[in-house]
C-alpha positions in Angstrom: 40.8 -46.8 -26.2 38.8 -49.2 -28.5 35.3 -48.8 -29.4 32.8 -50.9 -31.6 31.1 -48.8 -34.1 29.5 -49.0 -37.5 29.8 -46.8 -40.6 26.5 -48.3 -42.3 23.4 -50.2 -41.3 23.3 -53.8 -42.0 24.2 -57.3 -40.5 26.6 -58.2 -37.8 29.6 -57.7 -40.1 29.1 -53.9 -40.1 30.4 -53.9 -36.4 34.0 -52.8 -36.4 36.5 -52.3 -33.7 38.5 -48.8 -34.0 40.5 -46.7 -31.9 38.8 -43.5 -30.4 39.7 -40.8 -27.8 38.6 -41.5 -24.3 35.4 -39.8 -23.2 35.4 -37.0 -20.7 33.3 -37.0 -17.6 31.6 -33.9 -16.9 30.5 -32.7 -13.4 28.0 -35.2 -11.8 29.4 -38.0 -14.2 31.9 -40.8 -13.7 34.4 -42.3 -16.1 34.1 -46.1 -16.0 36.8 -48.7 -17.2 34.3 -51.3 -18.6 34.7 -55.0 -17.8 31.6 -56.3 -19.2 28.8 -55.1 -21.6 25.3 -56.7 -21.7 23.8 -57.1 -25.2 20.1 -56.8 -25.8 17.8 -57.8 -28.9 17.1 -54.0 -29.4 20.7 -53.4 -30.5 20.5 -55.9 -33.2 17.4 -54.0 -34.5 19.2 -50.7 -34.3 22.1 -52.1 -36.0 20.1 -53.0 -39.0 18.1 -49.9 -39.0 14.7 -51.1 -38.1 14.1 -47.8 -36.5 16.3 -44.6 -36.1 16.7 -44.3 -32.4 20.3 -43.3 -32.7 20.0 -41.6 -36.1 22.2 -42.4 -39.0 25.6 -44.1 -38.5 28.3 -43.9 -37.5 27.1 -44.5 -34.0 28.1 -46.8 -31.0 25.6 -49.2 -29.6 25.2 -50.4 -26.1 23.7 -49.4 -22.5 24.2 -52.4 -20.1 27.5 -51.9 -18.6 29.6 -52.9 -15.6 33.2 -51.8 -14.7 35.3 -49.9 -12.2 35.3 -46.0 -11.7 38.4 -44.5 -13.1 37.5 -40.8 -12.5 34.6 -39.6 -10.2 33.3 -36.1 -10.7 30.4 -36.8 -8.4 30.1 -37.4 -4.7 28.2 -40.6 -5.3 31.4 -42.7 -6.1 35.0 -42.7 -5.8 37.8 -44.0 -8.1 37.9 -47.8 -7.6 34.3 -48.4 -7.1 32.7 -51.2 -9.1 29.7 -50.0 -10.6 27.1 -51.1 -13.1 24.0 -49.6 -14.7 21.9 -48.6 -17.7 23.0 -45.0 -18.4 21.2 -42.5 -20.6 18.7 -44.8 -22.3 17.3 -44.1 -24.8 20.0 -41.7 -25.7 23.3 -43.1 -26.8 25.4 -44.3 -23.9 28.2 -45.6 -26.3 28.7 -48.6 -24.0 30.4 -50.7 -26.8 33.6 -49.3 -25.6 36.6 -49.8 -23.1 35.6 -46.6 -21.4 32.2 -45.1 -20.8 31.3 -41.5 -19.3 28.0 -41.8 -17.5 25.8 -39.9 -15.1 26.6 -41.1 -11.7 22.9 -41.2 -10.8 22.3 -43.7 -13.5 24.9 -46.3 -11.8 24.9 -48.3 -8.6 27.5 -50.2 -6.8 28.1 -53.7 -7.9 27.4 -56.2 -5.1 30.0 -58.9 -4.4 27.3 -61.5 -5.3 27.4 -60.4 -8.8 30.3 -60.8 -11.2 30.9 -58.1 -13.7 29.5 -60.4 -16.4 26.3 -61.0 -14.5 26.0 -57.2 -13.4 26.3 -56.1 -17.0 23.5 -58.5 -17.9 20.9 -57.1 -15.4 20.1 -53.4 -15.9 17.8 -53.4 -19.0 16.1 -56.5 -18.4 15.9 -56.0 -14.7 14.5 -52.6 -14.9 12.1 -53.5 -17.6 10.7 -56.3 -15.4 10.7 -54.0 -12.2 9.0 -51.1 -13.9 6.5 -53.5 -15.7 5.5 -55.6 -12.7 6.1 -53.3 -9.9 5.6 -49.6 -11.0 3.0 -50.3 -13.6 1.5 -53.7 -12.9 1.3 -53.1 -9.0 1.7 -56.8 -8.5 1.1 -58.0 -5.0 1.0 -61.2 -3.1 -1.7 -63.7 -4.4 -1.9 -62.0 -7.9 -2.0 -64.3 -10.8 0.6 -63.2 -13.2 1.2 -64.5 -16.8 4.7 -63.7 -18.3 5.2 -64.3 -22.1 8.7 -65.6 -22.9 9.7 -66.6 -19.5 13.2 -68.1 -20.7 14.4 -64.9 -22.4 16.2 -61.9 -20.8 13.3 -59.9 -19.3 11.3 -63.0 -18.8 13.7 -64.9 -16.7 14.1 -62.0 -14.3 10.4 -61.2 -14.4 9.6 -64.7 -13.0 11.8 -64.4 -10.1 10.5 -60.8 -9.3 7.0 -61.9 -9.5 7.7 -64.8 -7.1 9.4 -62.4 -4.7 6.3 -60.4 -4.8 4.3 -63.3 -3.7 2.5 -63.9 -7.0 1.5 -67.2 -8.7 3.5 -67.3 -11.9 2.5 -68.7 -15.1 4.8 -68.5 -18.1 4.9 -69.4 -21.8 8.1 -71.1 -22.7 9.1 -74.1 -25.1 9.4 -77.7 -23.6 13.1 -77.3 -24.0 13.2 -74.3 -21.5 10.5 -76.0 -19.0 13.3 -77.0 -16.4 15.0 -73.7 -16.7 11.9 -71.6 -16.0 10.7 -74.0 -13.3 14.0 -73.5 -11.6 13.4 -69.7 -11.5 10.1 -70.4 -9.7 7.5 -70.6 -12.2 4.3 -72.4 -10.9 2.9 -73.2 -14.3 4.5 -73.6 -17.7 2.6 -73.4 -20.9 4.5 -75.0 -23.9 3.4 -72.5 -26.5 4.5 -74.9 -29.4 1.7 -77.3 -28.3 -0.8 -75.4 -26.2 -2.7 -72.2 -26.9 -2.1 -70.1 -23.9 -5.4 -68.2 -24.5 -7.1 -71.5 -23.7 -4.8 -72.7 -20.9 -4.7 -69.5 -18.8 -7.5 -67.8 -17.1 -8.4 -65.2 -14.3 -5.0 -63.5 -14.8 -4.4 -60.3 -12.8 -1.3 -59.1 -14.7 0.2 -60.1 -18.2 3.6 -59.1 -18.9 4.3 -59.2 -22.7 8.1 -59.4 -23.9 7.2 -60.9 -27.2 5.1 -58.8 -29.3 3.3 -60.2 -32.3 -0.3 -61.1 -31.5 0.5 -62.2 -27.9 -0.7 -58.8 -26.5 -4.2 -58.8 -28.3 -4.7 -62.6 -27.5 -4.1 -61.9 -23.9 -7.3 -60.0 -23.6 -9.1 -63.3 -23.2 -7.1 -64.5 -20.3 -7.4 -61.5 -17.9 -10.0 -61.2 -15.1 -12.2 -58.4 -15.1 -10.3 -55.1 -14.8 -7.0 -57.2 -15.4 -3.9 -55.4 -16.6 -1.6 -55.9 -19.6 1.8 -54.5 -19.5 3.7 -54.6 -22.7 7.4 -54.0 -23.5 6.9 -54.4 -27.2 3.6 -52.7 -28.3 3.3 -49.7 -26.0 2.3 -47.4 -29.0 -0.4 -49.5 -30.5 -3.4 -47.1 -30.2 -5.9 -49.6 -31.7 -4.9 -52.3 -29.2 -5.2 -49.7 -26.4 -8.7 -48.9 -27.5 -9.7 -52.6 -27.6 -8.5 -53.2 -24.1 -10.2 -50.0 -22.8 -13.5 -51.0 -24.6 -13.3 -54.4 -22.7 -12.8 -52.7 -19.2 -9.2 -53.8 -18.9 -6.0 -51.8 -18.3 -3.3 -51.4 -20.8 0.2 -50.1 -20.1 3.3 -49.8 -22.4 6.7 -49.6 -20.9 9.7 -47.9 -22.3 12.4 -48.7 -19.8 14.1 -45.8 -18.1 17.1 -45.5 -16.0 16.2 -45.8 -12.3 18.8 -46.3 -9.5 16.4 -46.9 -6.8 14.9 -49.7 -8.7 18.3 -51.1 -9.6 19.2 -51.1 -5.9 16.1 -53.0 -5.1 17.0 -55.6 -7.6 20.6 -55.7 -6.1 18.9 -56.3 -2.7 16.9 -59.4 -4.2 20.3 -60.6 -5.5 21.8 -60.4 -2.0 18.7 -62.1 -0.5 19.2 -65.1 -2.8 15.7 -64.4 -4.4 17.2 -63.2 -8.0 20.0 -64.6 -10.2 21.0 -63.6 -13.7 21.5 -66.3 -16.2 24.0 -65.7 -19.1 23.7 -68.0 -21.9 27.1 -67.1 -23.4 29.9 -64.6 -23.1 32.1 -63.3 -26.0 35.3 -61.4 -25.9 35.2 -58.0 -27.2 36.8 -58.9 -30.5 33.9 -61.3 -31.3 31.3 -58.7 -31.3 29.9 -59.9 -34.8 29.5 -63.5 -33.4 27.6 -62.3 -30.3 25.3 -60.3 -32.5 24.7 -63.3 -34.6 23.6 -65.2 -31.5 21.7 -62.2 -30.3 19.5 -62.0 -33.4 18.9 -65.7 -33.6 16.3 -65.4 -30.9 15.2 -68.1 -28.5 17.8 -67.1 -26.1 18.1 -68.4 -22.4 18.7 -65.2 -20.5 21.4 -63.0 -21.7 24.4 -62.5 -24.0 27.4 -60.7 -22.6 30.5 -59.1 -24.2 33.7 -59.2 -22.0 36.3 -56.4 -22.2 
């Protein structure tokens, strides 16, 4: 089979396609013939060596995967089942490949409503949104929710999820993405290029931060008393945590985890027509470097997906 690997840290050009032995599925695992691979901004940062989650090269990036079960060593699936998921994160899943061995528990059956491309785009962003808004944020009907970066991968799913939970959804997005995020269900859109969200938003129950920078700290002023900030990008900022606690606010950091129960809940929303995954662009396997150039450019609308 072919894999995409890198021998050194650096720009998109370090990603190379090589031949490698097929992985072996162990008991409780399945071997998946990959049809599509979802790409995430984290992978560009790992490729460059911003932090050593996977250690030193060589390594194979990738977690979001959709494909067909080739061999099943688990009672959960049979050969021929179409499945998708986010196996093993944050350990290496080696998903930039034509074949992937993964724990059956980390995958779910792909619904007919999702293509392999759309399914591959969902797990990381969908589970981050679910774990942030449902498991940590506890969002319920009537809550006022502010989502930073509503046009991006996590943000565009989070808008739809918050709406499905019955929340009033406010999001920050550029004017070029206004129509997009309103189409997803955003009740209010704050154009961050012209308006300071810290002045435009108030009495917020839950803030979901997908951006980093100073967005989390500046969100302190928009929360109601006892409000809750959930961040996917500043979860270990001890000084910021102390600042929120001193102000009587809740602070939660999320590092996304595989969760088949939540993934099936997201599938149910897809089947009910309450959630759709937006893919900005797809690239063939051979154009991985071009895909990473788009990925690291920022300002994406939804996700970027690699087809196999």
